Each structure stands twice: as structure tokens, then as C-alpha cells.
N, C-alpha and C positions, 0 to 999 in steps of 0.2 A: 516672578519665578524666572522664566526665560522666554524669548521671543517665539511666537508660534506662527509658522508660515501657513499660507492657505492650504498647501498640500498636507501639512500636519494636522490642520483642523479637520480635513477630510479623513485623515487617519483616526482622529478622535471620534468622528461620527461613526466610522466603520467599527471602531473599537467598541463603542457603545452598543452598536447593533449586534455584533457577533458575540458579545458577552452572554447572549442567551443560549448559544449553541454548544453542544457537546454530544459525542456519540455514546455517552454513558448514562445509565440510570433513568431511561425513559419510563414514565409511569403510565403511559397509555399505549395500547398496541400499535396505533398508527403514528406515534410521535416521531419515529425515525423517518417515516415517509414525509411527514410535514417538514422536518428539518432538512432532509435531502433535497426536496423540491425547492425549498426556500433558498438554500445555498446555491442551487443551480440557477435560479432566477436572478439572484444577486450577481452571480458571475457574468451572466449575459449583460446586465446593466453596466457592470464595471468595464467590460470589453467595449460597449457601445459609447460610453461617456465621452471619449476624445473626439467623437464625430459630431458633437453638438456645440453650438454657440448658445449663450444664455446671458441673463442679467443677474448680478449678485449685489444685494444690498447688505452692507456690513453695518451693524450698530454697536457702538461701544460707549457706555456712559452717556447716553442721551444724544450722541452725535452719530449721524449716518453718512455713509458714502456708497453711492450706487455706481457700479462699473459694468460695462458691456464686456463680456469675456469672449474673445474670438480665437478660435484655433487657427494658427497661421504656421504652415510648414512645420508641423510636428510638435508645437508647444503653444500654450495659451498666451494671449496678449490682453492686457487689461486697459480698457479705455474709460476714463472717468466721464460720467454723464450727469450726475446729480450730487449735491452736497446738502445734507440735512433736508432732503426732499425737494429742494429747489433746483430747477435746471440751470446749467451753466449759462453765463452771459454769452452773447454772440461771439465776442472776442475769445472767450475761453473755449467755446465749442470749436472755433476755427483752429485754435492752438492744439486741442486734442486730436482733431482730424489730421492736422499736419504731422503730429507725432506718430499717428497710426500709419499714414502713408510713408513716412520715413522708415518706420519699423518694417513695413512690408518690403520696401526697396532694399533695405539692409539685409533682410533674410533671403531675398531672392538673389542677392549678389554675394552672399557669404561663401567661403570656400567649403568644400565637402567636409573637411576636418572640423571647421568651426560649427557647421550645421550639426554634424554628428555629436559634438560635445554638448551643444545646447539641447538637442533632443534627448541625449543620454541623461542629462541632469533632470529633465522632466520625468523621464521613464524611471529613473532611480527612485524618485519619490513614490511613483505608482507601484513599483516593485516592492518597496518597503511596506506600503500599505497591504500588499498581497501577502507578504510574510506575516503581518499582523493577523490577517484573516485566518491563515493556517494555524497560527498559535492559539487564537481564541477558541478554536474547536477543542484544543487540549486543555485550556485554562479554566473552562467552565463546565458545569453540569446543569441540566435543565429539568424543570418540572412543568408538566402540562397542567395549566390552571383551569382552562375551560374554553367556552366560545362566547362571543358577544358581538357588539357593533362598535365600530370606530370610524369616524369621519365618513359616515354613510356606507361603510363596507362591512360585510359579515367577516368576522375574523376568528382565528385561533389565538388564544392568549397563552404565552409561556413566560416562565420566570427563570432567571439564570442566577446561579450562585458559584463562587470560585471553588475550584478543586483544591483541597488541602495539599500542601507540599509541592504545588506547581512551581517549576523553576524557569523563569523567563530567560530567553536566550539573548535578549538585547535590551537597550535602554527603553525603547518605546513600549515594550511589552510589560515593563515592570508595574505600571499602574493597574494592570489586570488583576494583580494579586489582592487588591483591596476594593474591588467593585462588585456590585450586584445590579441586576436590572430586570426589565420586563419588556416583552416584545409582542406586538399585535400583527399577526400574519394574515393577509387577505386569503380567504378560503378558496376563492376562484382561481387566483393567479399565483398564490404563494409568495406574493410580494410583501415587503415590509410596509405597513401603513404608518406605524409609529414605534419608536424605541425610546425608552428612558433608562438611564443608568446613573448610579451614584457611587461615590467612594464611601465605604462603610468603616474603614480604619486607615490610619496614616500609612503612606507609601513613600519611602525615600527613593529619590531618583539618582541612580548612580551616574557619576560624571558631572553632576551639578550639586552644589551644596544647598539642596532644596528638598522639601517634603510636601507631597500633596495630602491635604487634610480632609477629614469628613466635612461635608457641606459642599464639596465639589459635585456638580450635577451636569449631566449631558442629556439633551433631548433631540432626536432626529425624526423628521417627518419626510416621507417620500410621496411622489405623485406620478400617475401615468403620463408619459410624454407621447409616445407613438410606437406602434407595432410591438406592443407588449413590453416595452422598455419603461421602467420607472426610474426617476432621478430625484435628487434631494429637493424638497420644497422649503424646509426650514431647518436650522440647526441652532440650538440654544446652549450656551455653556456658562455656568456659574462656577468659578474656580476659587478655591481657598488654599493657599500654600504658605509655607514658611521658607524664606530665603535665609541661608546659613543656619537653618533649623531654629531660628529665633525671631526674625522680623516678619510680621504678617504681611501677606500680599493677596488682595482680593481682586478678581476681575470678572466682569459680566459682559457677555457678548451675545447678540441676537442677529443671526444672518438669515436672509431669505433669498430664494432662487426662483426665477420666473422667466418667461419668454423663451423657452427652449425651442430651437429650430436646428435643422441639419446645417452643418457648417458649409461654407462656400467651397465647392470642389476645387476650384482653381487655387484658393488659398490653402487648402489642405495639401495639394500635390505640387503646387508651384507651376502647373502647366496651363 
């Protein structure tokens, strides 16, 4: 279909998660409270995310790549640490460390305008994702399914379906028109424990001669990190699309996230 950046994968994850939410049609008296508290918890997570370093393992078609993601002066830097589960050779490790140190030196020496542009590019992706969150509350209605257990947590279970006649304002939001999903919300913290979403009918992507087909599936798991903040634990995507509306294109990706810790203050601020 088209290349998907790490930031856009995050958008897809949030897209899948928020597809459960809408301020319409609650079928339980406390559903609005559950949704409101969950949205507030997610917003806190979203605001806190740039303050954390972590490891990310990307898996595509049986091949994996593990990177250390470091927040350096306003935007992330990706340092390769493993390929297919195997640590890099000493020579490769030194090369990656040299590249990291060079990147730090470059960012510390960059002009105010260059730094502003780099950070603005990163923030642009985050703001795009935030717009998606706002749209998802308009694109879906929800049903309270019940209560249960998920990943050793007591949860509320909700199911989301698309609102008929919803008009997406941009390209990223177009896929919302063909999705439905299910969300497990932690009863104690109102955090998302797991989200699944799937495309139920074809969606044409404006600006690309492509169409997302049924069979496309997203799954997001989150986990507690610190101080009430939850961040992604895993994200799985199985996509089925047609390029030029004719040629099939399948993609499967499994990403995991671990080793969260507060980012180095000196690297965050440059001081």
C-alpha cells in the first residue's frame, strides 16, 4: 500500500483504541463516566510519553529488529541493538555507539532554527495523532458489553461500531469509516488493557490509489510504567490492501515495547 512510519503506526494503535469511544448511545448509566475517565487517563499517558526512553522490537515476516529509543533534545533517536534476536557484534555495537554520540553532538550544535524544525516535525506527527483521537470520538458509537478479566486485571468491556454518515476530515481518518472493535478498560485505573479493531468493509484511501480491505486487523496492549502512566506493550497489525484497487498487498507486523525508563534529563534539555 504505502510506507507506514513509526509515528503513523502509533496513530493506527490509537485509532484502534479510540474506535471504541463516542459520546452517543450509552447503554449503561455509568458508561459516560467510564469513557470520560478512560479518555483522561489516555491523555495523561500521551502527554508523558515523550519523557520516556524504551526498547522497541519490530517484527515483519519472521525478521525482527530491536532498537533502543532515546529522547534527545526534543525528538527520538533509534539505536540498533539486536537483529533477529541476536546482539550486534562488538564492531557493530561500537559503530552504533559512535553514531549515537555523533547524533548527540550534532543536535547540541544545531542552530535554533534547525532544532525548531526537527522538533516541529516530530510534534507534527503527535498533533496529527491527537486530531485522530478527537475524530474518533465522533466516528464511533459504543456499547457496554459487561465486565470480566483481562491480563490479570478486572475490566469493563466495550464494543465500538462506526457512526453511519461520518465524514472524515483528512486521509488518516478515512479508515475509521470501515472499522469496528472491542476495548478492555481497567476498572481501577480506567487504563486500556487491550484493544482490538478490524476493518469490516473496504475503505478507499484518498490521495493513494489504494483500498484497505476486510481482513485488516489491529491489536494494542498497554502496561503500567510508573506513577499511574501506562504505555504500549505490544502492537500487532495484519493488513490487507489493494494497490491501484487491483493488485493485492498483504503485510503482517508484530511490535513489542519494553524497558521503559525516564529519559536522561541532560539529553532532554541539552543542559
